[in-house]
DOZARO-664955 format. One line per field, with one value per residue: chain; z, x, y of N, C-alpha, C, CB in turn. Coordinates in steps of 0.02 Angstrom, whole numbers. Glycine has a CB too. Layout:
N
ch: (A|...)
n_up: (Z|...)
n_east: (X|...)
n_north: (Y|...)
ca_up: (Z|...)
ca_east: (X|...)
ca_north: (Y|...)
c_up: (Z|...)
c_east: (X|...)
c_north: (Y|...)
cb_up: (Z|...)
cb_east: (X|...)
cb_north: (Y|...)
END
This chain:
143
ch: (A|A|A|A|A|A|A|A|A|A|A|A|A|A|A|A|A|A|A|A|A|A|A|A|A|A|A|A|A|A|A|A|A|A|A|A|A|A|A|A|A|A|A|A|A|A|A|A|A|A|A|A|A|A|A|A|A|A|A|A|A|A|A|A|A|A|A|A|A|A|A|A|A|A|A|A|A|A|A|A|A|A|A|A|A|A|A|A|A|A|A|A|A|A|A|A|A|A|A|A|A|A|A|A|A|A|A|A|A|A|A|A|A|A|A|A|A|A|A|A|A|A|A|A|A|A|A|A|A|A|A|A|A|A|A|A|A|A|A|A|A|A|A)
n_up: (334|222|108|87|77|-32|-129|-107|-161|-316|-344|-360|-448|-555|-694|-759|-800|-897|-894|-1005|-1111|-1235|-1283|-1348|-1355|-1210|-1251|-1334|-1237|-1134|-1211|-1257|-1119|-1080|-984|-869|-801|-805|-709|-663|-663|-604|-564|-473|-470|-404|-373|-498|-562|-623|-767|-833|-919|-926|-937|-1056|-1149|-1102|-1162|-1275|-1335|-1270|-1364|-1476|-1609|-1606|-1490|-1452|-1493|-1380|-1264|-1099|-970|-1001|-982|-866|-709|-588|-455|-375|-271|-144|-51|92|107|229|257|258|169|161|176|64|-44|7|-11|-150|-212|-171|-214|-360|-440|-514|-485|-357|-323|-211|-96|7|138|59|-64|-232|-209|-255|-350|-348|-423|-440|-492|-411|-243|-226|-297|-191|-99|-115|-105|20|80|50|113|226|243|199|309|403|357|385|501|560|513|605|730)
n_east: (-1355|-1501|-1592|-1685|-1635|-1550|-1671|-1694|-1628|-1590|-1729|-1876|-1944|-2036|-2029|-2171|-2254|-2396|-2425|-2471|-2424|-2321|-2155|-2068|-2087|-2099|-1923|-1894|-1963|-1862|-1721|-1777|-1777|-1649|-1633|-1633|-1694|-1893|-2041|-2176|-2346|-2480|-2677|-2721|-2616|-2529|-2365|-2326|-2196|-2071|-1956|-1794|-1643|-1569|-1688|-1726|-1625|-1630|-1755|-1760|-1642|-1678|-1838|-1832|-1825|-1968|-1984|-2025|-2119|-2225|-2335|-2257|-2300|-2234|-2086|-2059|-1989|-2083|-2064|-2037|-1918|-1901|-1890|-1914|-1904|-1839|-1726|-1564|-1432|-1331|-1383|-1467|-1354|-1320|-1400|-1438|-1330|-1328|-1418|-1409|-1455|-1515|-1598|-1699|-1877|-1943|-2045|-2177|-2295|-2362|-2370|-2293|-2119|-2038|-1863|-1714|-1572|-1429|-1319|-1379|-1319|-1214|-1146|-1225|-1138|-988|-997|-1025|-912|-828|-848|-821|-682|-639|-706|-617|-472|-503|-537|-396|-291|-322|-291)
n_north: (4784|4798|4737|4807|4946|4942|4951|5065|5153|5105|5087|5027|4963|4841|4741|4644|4504|4415|4228|4186|4246|4247|4180|4221|4366|4410|4368|4497|4585|4594|4623|4760|4832|4796|4710|4574|4471|4431|4454|4332|4345|4329|4317|4436|4527|4412|4320|4209|4134|4165|4222|4197|4251|4137|4047|4053|4009|3904|3839|3888|3763|3666|3662|3698|3839|3850|3842|3999|4030|3969|4029|4083|4026|3891|3871|3950|3980|3913|3886|4008|4086|4207|4364|4468|4656|4697|4596|4529|4623|4508|4387|4365|4357|4249|4164|4165|4143|4023|3933|3969|4055|4222|4311|4363|4424|4550|4540|4624|4636|4537|4589|4619|4698|4762|4702|4625|4593|4490|4563|4686|4675|4635|4763|4836|4788|4796|4950|4959|4888|4970|5105|5087|5055|5172|5254|5169|5213|5353|5361|5321|5421|5522|5483)
ca_up: (280|211|37|70|49|-90|-165|-80|-207|-369|-364|-360|-525|-608|-764|-757|-874|-879|-898|-1069|-1134|-1281|-1259|-1407|-1337|-1183|-1270|-1339|-1179|-1093|-1245|-1267|-1057|-1057|-875|-825|-787|-798|-668|-675|-616|-627|-516|-413|-461|-383|-426|-508|-585|-653|-824|-821|-1001|-936|-951|-1111|-1188|-1121|-1194|-1361|-1333|-1291|-1403|-1560|-1620|-1594|-1384|-1442|-1496|-1360|-1175|-1028|-911|-1033|-970|-825|-617|-556|-374|-365|-208|-122|-9|98|124|303|253|278|97|165|206|27|-72|30|-44|-211|-211|-167|-253|-432|-452|-488|-446|-297|-292|-141|-56|63|148|16|-110|-228|-184|-315|-392|-325|-450|-387|-468|-369|-196|-247|-298|-133|-40|-122|-100|96|107|22|147|292|235|196|385|462|342|424|601|579|507|663|763)
ca_east: (-1406|-1559|-1636|-1755|-1598|-1555|-1731|-1722|-1553|-1579|-1785|-1959|-1994|-2029|-2064|-2211|-2284|-2452|-2411|-2489|-2368|-2246|-2071|-2052|-2123|-2036|-1862|-1907|-1945|-1789|-1685|-1776|-1765|-1588|-1655|-1626|-1780|-1968|-2081|-2236|-2396|-2563|-2735|-2706|-2534|-2473|-2320|-2340|-2146|-2019|-1932|-1743|-1636|-1562|-1728|-1754|-1560|-1633|-1802|-1732|-1584|-1748|-1877|-1797|-1855|-2036|-2026|-2003|-2211|-2267|-2324|-2189|-2295|-2221|-2032|-2047|-1969|-2128|-2077|-2011|-1872|-1926|-1865|-1943|-1838|-1820|-1703|-1497|-1411|-1285|-1417|-1485|-1309|-1283|-1454|-1434|-1268|-1333|-1463|-1341|-1517|-1485|-1656|-1766|-1919|-1944|-2138|-2185|-2366|-2396|-2368|-2237|-2144|-1963|-1824|-1642|-1525|-1340|-1274|-1372|-1319|-1125|-1123|-1232|-1126|-943|-1002|-1009|-851|-781|-873|-808|-620|-623|-682|-550|-421|-502|-500|-307|-267|-356|-252)
ca_north: (4818|4759|4755|4895|4991|4921|4938|5134|5192|5078|5100|4984|4939|4772|4728|4590|4465|4359|4149|4162|4320|4218|4190|4300|4449|4396|4408|4553|4622|4601|4651|4832|4847|4784|4672|4495|4430|4448|4418|4314|4356|4330|4342|4505|4522|4379|4278|4127|4111|4197|4178|4230|4262|4074|3993|4058|3992|3820|3833|3864|3718|3616|3635|3731|3892|3817|3879|4030|4034|3940|4028|4085|3963|3822|3899|3997|3929|3927|3879|4089|4116|4294|4387|4569|4721|4680|4531|4562|4566|4450|4345|4327|4363|4181|4110|4182|4105|3925|3910|3987|4100|4284|4379|4402|4462|4571|4554|4682|4622|4501|4612|4644|4779|4763|4651|4630|4533|4475|4640|4736|4637|4649|4826|4887|4778|4836|5005|4944|4888|5052|5161|5050|5057|5232|5250|5153|5279|5417|5342|5319|5478|5558|5466)
c_up: (260|157|23|35|-24|-169|-143|-119|-298|-412|-354|-399|-530|-648|-747|-812|-873|-912|-966|-1139|-1184|-1252|-1316|-1380|-1279|-1196|-1287|-1261|-1140|-1139|-1226|-1204|-1024|-974|-906|-845|-770|-727|-669|-649|-639|-571|-485|-408|-420|-422|-414|-536|-601|-714|-830|-938|-993|-949|-1009|-1154|-1175|-1133|-1245|-1369|-1325|-1348|-1475|-1538|-1608|-1525|-1400|-1456|-1423|-1270|-1114|-988|-954|-979|-894|-751|-617|-494|-364|-277|-197|-67|41|106|188|308|249|179|106|175|121|-32|-52|-3|-127|-232|-225|-177|-320|-463|-445|-481|-411|-291|-221|-142|-16|83|102|-63|-156|-238|-232|-329|-370|-365|-376|-394|-414|-295|-211|-254|-235|-66|-68|-118|-28|116|86|86|196|297|219|275|430|450|365|508|617|565|559|722|752)
c_east: (-1436|-1569|-1677|-1699|-1576|-1603|-1735|-1655|-1571|-1683|-1849|-1973|-1984|-2061|-2096|-2256|-2338|-2416|-2412|-2462|-2328|-2192|-2060|-2067|-2072|-1950|-1872|-1926|-1872|-1731|-1686|-1777|-1700|-1587|-1626|-1664|-1847|-2001|-2143|-2282|-2453|-2612|-2707|-2644|-2492|-2437|-2321|-2263|-2095|-1969|-1863|-1691|-1582|-1623|-1745|-1710|-1604|-1715|-1794|-1694|-1646|-1780|-1870|-1806|-1933|-2073|-2052|-2099|-2247|-2286|-2262|-2214|-2250|-2134|-2003|-2032|-2033|-2108|-2014|-1975|-1903|-1907|-1880|-1872|-1812|-1736|-1613|-1480|-1368|-1288|-1431|-1424|-1314|-1346|-1449|-1370|-1272|-1354|-1452|-1415|-1485|-1520|-1686|-1806|-1928|-2042|-2156|-2256|-2394|-2387|-2299|-2202|-2057|-1926|-1775|-1627|-1446|-1302|-1293|-1328|-1230|-1141|-1149|-1166|-1023|-953|-998|-946|-808|-784|-832|-726|-602|-625|-642|-473|-432|-486|-413|-269|-260|-314|-182)
c_north: (4773|4753|4800|4936|5010|4947|5039|5149|5146|5070|5036|4954|4875|4760|4644|4554|4440|4299|4157|4204|4262|4253|4258|4339|4446|4412|4467|4612|4645|4623|4721|4859|4837|4745|4591|4461|4453|4413|4418|4323|4343|4345|4403|4514|4463|4342|4217|4102|4217|4178|4223|4213|4174|4043|4011|4040|3902|3805|3810|3827|3649|3572|3674|3815|3915|3836|3934|4090|4017|3995|4027|4056|3894|3808|3909|3946|3962|3923|3955|4102|4169|4309|4456|4614|4680|4639|4572|4561|4532|4418|4301|4351|4288|4116|4123|4113|4027|3903|3913|4011|4198|4334|4343|4434|4501|4579|4557|4675|4597|4545|4615|4714|4790|4701|4657|4578|4536|4531|4681|4731|4671|4708|4861|4853|4798|4918|5031|4952|4947|5104|5121|5046|5152|5268|5228|5225|5347|5438|5358|5360|5520|5525|5483)
cb_up: (221|234|20|171|76|-66|-126|14|-153|-342|-433|-360|-605|-590|-843|-715|-901|-914|-865|-1067|-1047|-1372|-1280|-1477|-1311|-1186|-1318|-1388|-1141|-1058|-1303|-1308|-1028|-1061|-829|-752|-733|-868|-620|-680|-593|-657|-456|-332|-423|-338|-430|-576|-666|-607|-902|-720|-1039|-886|-909|-1121|-1139|-1046|-1199|-1405|-1259|-1289|-1371|-1657|-1671|-1596|-1300|-1479|-1556|-1365|-1158|-986|-883|-1148|-1001|-826|-535|-571|-326|-378|-217|-116|-36|197|149|335|173|350|31|180|260|17|-60|139|-12|-218|-146|-136|-240|-491|-374|-520|-492|-259|-298|-126|-53|35|162|49|-93|-256|-60|-285|-461|-246|-562|-419|-523|-359|-201|-319|-360|-100|-6|-176|-133|116|93|-59|155|292|170|144|409|431|273|413|624|554|468|668|767)
cb_east: (-1383|-1610|-1673|-1797|-1557|-1568|-1802|-1739|-1435|-1525|-1770|-2018|-1973|-2031|-1995|-2245|-2250|-2538|-2465|-2566|-2299|-2242|-2004|-2086|-2228|-2045|-1826|-1958|-1974|-1764|-1699|-1832|-1806|-1552|-1799|-1637|-1782|-2009|-2072|-2242|-2398|-2589|-2758|-2728|-2514|-2485|-2252|-2413|-2177|-1986|-1988|-1700|-1579|-1532|-1781|-1781|-1455|-1599|-1828|-1703|-1515|-1792|-1942|-1864|-1841|-2025|-1961|-1928|-2245|-2239|-2352|-2162|-2395|-2211|-2040|-2112|-1889|-2177|-2046|-2096|-1796|-2003|-1822|-2003|-1871|-1889|-1743|-1429|-1389|-1251|-1485|-1565|-1257|-1272|-1547|-1413|-1238|-1337|-1514|-1275|-1586|-1438|-1718|-1764|-1956|-1884|-2186|-2167|-2402|-2476|-2393|-2217|-2157|-1895|-1818|-1619|-1489|-1276|-1276|-1438|-1355|-1080|-1143|-1335|-1164|-921|-1053|-1024|-821|-831|-956|-847|-603|-670|-707|-506|-417|-562|-504|-267|-294|-445|-264)
cb_north: (4854|4775|4714|4963|4982|4868|4858|5157|5149|4997|5121|5014|4971|4717|4734|4606|4410|4374|4088|4161|4372|4238|4101|4319|4463|4342|4385|4540|4589|4527|4637|4858|4819|4858|4666|4485|4389|4417|4429|4274|4413|4255|4286|4497|4585|4347|4292|4107|4045|4206|4172|4180|4368|4047|3977|4114|4022|3762|3874|3907|3736|3650|3633|3705|3897|3739|3911|4022|3966|3854|3973|4155|3931|3831|3955|4054|3951|3897|3772|4150|4133|4314|4385|4594|4824|4621|4475|4499|4590|4440|4383|4332|4417|4180|4127|4273|4114|3884|3935|3899|4072|4305|4427|4431|4431|4659|4525|4763|4670|4494|4660|4611|4809|4811|4653|4625|4565|4406|4694|4751|4548|4614|4860|4885|4686|4815|5016|4879|4828|5104|5184|4969|4998|5261|5237|5041|5291|5436|5230|5273|5504|5545|5416)
END
């Protein structure tokens, strides 16, 4: 199973913002859309960072409420781990677990093509295991 199979199921919509967007606005978007991360894009929609709920908590812990008026670029993760649609679900899950991050932008042909979360990956993996178990039950019942 590949990352593309997750995107085909959940969709390819990605919320993006610009580096100058105030952190306060980022918080409002995260809350309104009930999402855990926003991809930050620059010129020609190139990925320049990602901001997650964890990053917002760190920002407020570090700089207090004043952080909310600063640009997201001050707090976003700049070295963004990405994957492509052909990467396996197991590979992405291992990278997310090892790197302790929960969101991975999917890049195809140099362009942002989607975003997968650890929740998406786990949900997909559980569904796959349940399908395999059902197939085994059916096989055993037929023999």
